[in-house]
Steps between C-alpha positions, in 0.01 A plus 500: 500500500272192447485570128879567488562171683284322239679658212843427644411141561364469147827651370695232680335237281650672189818655641680192621831502681646297225391712207482846639707515838509878532136533443422209723705657778329845457165326522602317813615832646172671408305217637692520827433880528127435442485223760691712746244778470199270466217554764273213382543162674751410772785761570736212596426307184542810281834578651621142461404513139663824445825377667483188268462723182783725607727203549395360174583829321845494666589179330524713182556841644843422633754768611719408203241489223261780618659689778243782535214254478671267746533780765149620433356158543706431818377834637142398445553152633653648819191722551279194440685321774449797734131494418494137584690572819242772589223244444668236721551752767129594494331173431741229627739655757548151656653362179863595590651258242312655205590843633866415524507341151325804349733746674807298377350493139437881505850564629677292239279644227564863603871434547527351146304800361719748674810329368355503148394866528845593618666334203251658267568841647861474399396438131238771473557836326274800485338684787133409399573120487686523837222707656230253375690204639585676830140528572458120453816435687383702795208252534757219514676656795180584674384139458834370634484729799152379580622138472796566714272647775273195477808284550582710810830598317481869595866569429475342155179713430697805587784400273271465205324828577835677521622323175196625320545851644863506400413379148242778467737772641777387262272538204403850610856591534593358152207689336623829663850440376390443143 
């Protein structure tokens, strides 16, 4: 990871937002993934950097321009917020303001990702593509359920769990009918 981070950071000196926006966003996304998984140094700092890189990538990876990349980036950003929340709960449980802000950010992120995934699903064709994305979208719903539980919104968590289950069931029925 340390070597990858070094290479990605070096790439950003050449792949600028102005000249290579897609490459720049992909590099931001890859840096975010590396920092989210990084063990070296402060966990809190690594997560903050990951969140910043995901947010930078989203300036290019918009739902309109790059819908799949947008949902993928939002998904990972949501999980970075959940990792930050886990860190806060373990290391700084008294910091209720930061906890609340992180929960709200995670909620908004997963909600946007689920909306994007739902729109994408309507456009997709081919069982293989749908199955690949369904695995990713399952993670979205799991993340949202976790966030809702952290918000003490048990009813809403149940609604998201049921929506995901219904989506999966509808897909199985559609495949059987084909």
